[in-house]
N, C-alpha and C positions, 0 to 999 in steps of 0.2 A: 457305497459312496467313496470315491477316491479321496485320499488325504495326502498332504505333503509332510515332509520331515520338519524338524525344528529349524527356525530361521538361522541358528548359528551354524548349521551344517555347511553353508558355503565357505566359511572360514577354514574348515577342515579340508575341503576339497580344493581350495585355492592353492594349496601347497604342491599340487601335482606338477605344474610346470617348473616350479623351483626344484622339485625332487629330480626331474629329468636333467637339469643342468648340473646338480650336485653329483648325480650318478655318472654323467659324462666326465666330470672332473676327477672323480675317484677312479674311473676306469682307465683314464689316460692322464695321469698327473703332470707328466712332462709337457705334453701339448697344452694342457690347461694353463700351466705356469707361463709358457711362452706367449700364449694369447693375452694373458692378463698383463704382462710386462709391456705389451704394445699399446694398451689402452691408456688414453689420457683421462683426466678428470671429467672433461666434457663428455667423452664417450661413455664413461661409467654412469653419469647422471642421465644421459639419454637412454641408456639401456635400462636403468631402473625405472625411468618414466614410462617405458614401454612394457617392461615385465610386470610391474605391480598391477596396472589396470588390466592387462591380459590375464593375469592369474585371478584377479577378482572377478572378471567377466566369466572365466571358465568355471569358477566355483559357483557363481550364481546360476549359470545356465544348467549345470549338472543338477543342482538342487531343484530348479524350476521344472525340469523334465523327469523328476523322480516322484512317483506316486505309489501308494499302497492302498489296498482295499481288502476288507474281510467280507466274503460272500457266505452263502449258506454252506458251502462245501470246501472252500479253499481260501488261503491267503495269497493274494496276487500282488507281486512287486514288479513295477514297470520302471525301467531305467534306460539310460542311453541318450546321448546328445546327437551323434551322427548315426550310430548303429543301435537300433532299439533292441532291448531284451526284456522279455516278460517271463517271470518265474511264477508258475502255478504250483503252490504247495498245498497238497491235500491235507486237511486238518487231521484226519485220522492217522496220517503218517508221521505227525509230529511226535517226537518222543522226549524232547527236552528243550527248554528255552532258558538261556542264560542272560542275565542282566549284568553288564560290565560298565564301569565308570572310570575311565582314565582320569588322571589328576586334574587336567584342565576341564574335562567334562564335569567333574564334581564341583569345580568352582563356578561353572556356567549353569549348573543345575540340570544337566541333560544326561542321558544314558543311552547305551547301545544294546539292542536285542540281537542275540545270536541263536539261530534255530538249528537244532539237530533233527534231521529228517531221515527216516529209514530209507536205506538204499542210496544215499548220497554221501560222498566222501568230503565235500566241502560245505561249510556252514553258510547259509544265506543269512544276511543281517540287515537290520534297519538302524542306521546311524546318521543322525541322532534324533531321539525323541526327548520330550520333557521327562524328567525323572518320574513324576506321577503318572504321566500318560504311558510310559514304558511299562510300569508295573501293572497298570490297569489293563493294557493290551495283553500282557503276558497272562494275567489271570483269565481273561476272556478266552484266549486261544487254548489254554489248557482245559478250561471248562468245556469248550466246544470239542476238543480232542477226546474228552472223557465221555462225550455223548449227550451233554446238556443241549436243550433246544436253543436255536439262535436267539429267540426273543427273551430268554432268561439267562443266557450265558454271561452277559455283562453285569448281571445282578449278583452272580455267585460270589465274586471277589476271590481274593487269594486264600487258599486253604490254610487253616491254622497250623502252627508248627510248635514243636516242643524241643528245647535244646537238649542235646545228648552230651556234647563235649565241647570244650574250648581249650585250645592249646596255649598255655601261657608263653609270652615272648621269651622269658628266661629259659624255659625248657627247650624251645625251638633253637635259641642261640647255642646252648650247650650241645644239643644234638648235632648241629652243623660243625662245631669244633671237634666233635668226636667222630666225624666222618672222614674216612681216609681219602676219598675223592677230593675233598676240599683242600687238604694239605698237599696232595699230589699235584693238583693244577697250580697251586701257589708256588710250589717248588719248581715246577717246570717253567713257569713264567719268570722266575728269577734266574734260573741256571742256564736255560737254553739260549736266550738272547746274549747273555754274557759270553758263553762259549763261542757263539757265532761272531761276535765282535772281535774276540781275540784271534779267531781263525781267518776272518775275511776283511775286517776293518771297513766294511761296506754298510753305510747307514741304512740304505733302502732295504737291504737283505735283512738287517736286524729288525727294522720296523715291520716289514711284511711278516716276520715270524712272531715278533713280540706282541703286536696288537691282537691277533686272534687268541694267543695264550693268555694275555691279560683279560680279554673279554670272557674267556672260558673260566678263568679263576674268579672273576667277579660274579659271573652267573651262578657258579657253584657255591658261593659263599654269601656275599651281600645280596646278590640278586635273588637267591632262594629265600633269604630272610625277609626281604621286602615283599616278595610275592606271596609267601606263606604266613605272613604276619597276621595275628588275630584270627587264626583258623578256627572256624566254628561249624559244628555239624548239628543239624536239627532234623527231627523226624516230622513228616507231614503226610497226609493221604496221597500226595502226588509224588512221593519219593523222599530220599534224603537230600536236604538242602545244605549247601556248602557256601559259606561266606568267608572271604579272605582278602588280604591285600593292605599294604600300608599306604602307598601312593595311589595305585589303581585298585579300586574295589571291584570284586567279582562276586556275583550271586549265581551259583550253579545248582543244578538239580541232577541227582543220579536217578535215572528213570527206573521205575520198578519193572522187574522181569527182564531187563535188557542187559544185565551184567553177565558177562560170559566167563570171566576169570577173576579171581581175587588172589593177590600175592601178598604175603607177609614177609617183609624184608628185614633182616637183622644184621647190620654191620657188626664187626667183631667187637668194637669198643662200646656198643650199646647193650651187649648181652648181660653184663653185670648189673645194669640198671633195669633189665627186662623191658627194654623199649623195642618197639617195632614200627615200621612204616608200612602202611597199607596202600597198595596200588590196585588199579582196576583195568580191565579190558571191557569196554562197553560197545556193543554193536552199533555202528554208525555214529559214534560220538567220540570227541577228543578228550572228554573228561577222563583223567588217568590216575588221579591221586584222591584217595578218600581220607587218609590221615597222614600228615607229614611225620608225626612222631606221637606215640601214646604208649602207656603201659600195656603189656601184652593182654592182661585180663580185660581191660576196657576195649582194646582193639578187637578181641574175639567177640565181645558182646555186640559191637557195631557190625562186625561181619555177619553175625546171626540175623541182623535186621536186613542186611543187603541180600543174603541168601537164606531165606526162612527154612528152618528145619535142618540147617547145616551146622555142624560143630567142627572146630579145627582139631585135627588129630594131634595128640601130644607126641613129643619126640620119640619116646620109647616104642610107639606103635608103628613108626616108619622103619621098614626093613631095608637094610643096606644091600648093595650088590654083593655077589660072592667074592671071596678074597682074590681069586684069579683076575678080577677086574683091575687089580693094582698093576698088572702088566700093560694095560692100556693107559691108565692115568695114575702113575705113582702118587701116593699120598692124597691126591685130590679126589680119588674114588670114594673116600670116606664121607665126603660132603653130600653124596647122592642118597636119596631115600625114596620110598614109595609106600603109600597106604591107599587102599580102596575100600570105602565104606558104602553103606546103602545109599548115600546121598551124593558123594563126590569122589572124583579121581584126584588124589593129592600126590604131587611129586616135588621133592626137594632137591636143590642143587646149590653148589657154592660151599667153600670151606671158610674163607675169611668173611665174605659178604653172603650170608646164607639167605636163600629165598625159597619159600614154600608156596607153590601154586595150587589153588583149589579150583577145579572145574566141575560144576554140577553135571550129572550124567545127562540131564535133559538138554544141555547146551553143547554137547559133543556132536559135531557134524560128520566126522570121519575118524577112523583109527587106522594107523599104518605101523608096520614093523619093518625096520631097516637093519641090515647086517652086512658090514664090509668083510673083506677077506680075512683080516687079522682077527676081528671079533668072531667070525664064523669058526676060525681055528680054535679059539678059546671058548666056544659055545656061549657067546654073549650076543645080545641084541638090544636095540633101542625101540621103545614103543612110543609113537607120536600120536597125540590127541589134538585134532584141529577143532577150533571153535568158530562161532558165527562172527567173531570180530576179526577174522583173518589172522589169528594168532595160533601158535602151536605150543603145547606143553608136552615135554618129553620126559619119560622115565628111562634113564640111561643105564647101560651096563647091566641089564637084567640077565638072569640065566635064560638060555634059549628056550627051554621047555616052559619055563614060567612065562616068558614073553609071548609064546604062541598061545598059551591058555588065556593070558590076559587079553590078547587080541580078540579071541572069540567071546569071552565073557563081557568085555567092555562094549562090544558091538550090541550085545543083547541088552545090557543095562541102558545104553543110550536109546535104543528103540523103545523100551518100556517107559523110560523116563520122559521122553517126548510125548508119548501117548497119555501119560497121567499128569503132565504139567498143566497148571492153570493158564488161561490166556493172559497175554501181556496187555493189560489195559491200565489207563490212567485212573487213579483214585479207586481202584478195585478193592 
């Protein structure tokens, strides 16, 4: 049975015609300014009298012609006013469903569903549903994806969860202050526009440069604080649940068995406090952060839940490249390291912002060895490990003989790892 979205949805979609005009004005500000100076008050009132009803009608019609339905095998989303589009989403292909609530949506009591589907790069979404209806539909779809019968899936409800970690706002704020990227973008936003003004005295040139820099500075500091505020990680049968956001709340799920790579990132100023940031590569998903900041011991315990049976190799177990690698990368060669255990391929890179990437052997899709002329002369080579998330982890500046042996052994580990890996199933 087909259903419609929440009645407040037309208000969101009515902004599309207005956005077109704003985009035109931003694209050609000089022409927009000339056109506005020619308009009288009467023309402006007539324009608003036409634009507002047209936007309202557009929002209503797009809402009226949007339906969704859950069948025995798929979620069907039908949209389009002039050009019809029907998305058929197989339930067994669903790997994650996120519930997000922008600030105005929280005020209106509605939420947006975003669906991660295997084999698609773009998320399909249902925006908006009532907050309760969105959570009930999410629970039903996940139950159906886990194999529950259609007649009982709606009774299963959302799987219970147990909180593992909550990042205090104070710790998050201090971590951002101790991040070099934050101060780098703030410094660039202050210095570059000033130098451009002294050199050109052209206001438009300064604004065209300053606005992106100010935006980047805000996104790396205040924007990250607002987005990662009240970061909470909980464990449930359908994966690790992540809730975060000060203004816009997001409820995300890290699907079990779909994590391809885990990275532990240590900025220089975090190391004395033993803080790390945990990032993810998930096949077919845009979820990329597991923990914005956490003590290393707690972060490693959470990683063990994402990658069962995997332990993070300690620093002394990571072998550095040979000393002749300094001829390729003076000083920076010391930041590279490699460790291969029975469970993972672990490669470290970076000197100031150190990053340790962990790839389970079962997630390795291919292994490659590359060697340029200069590295061939120094008997050095790079070993690249490709994962199912279209990402690559590289062990750089390895001895050539070691790299050749690593290439052969890693291919065998990946083959046996995929053979012995459990199936990727919801609530398994």
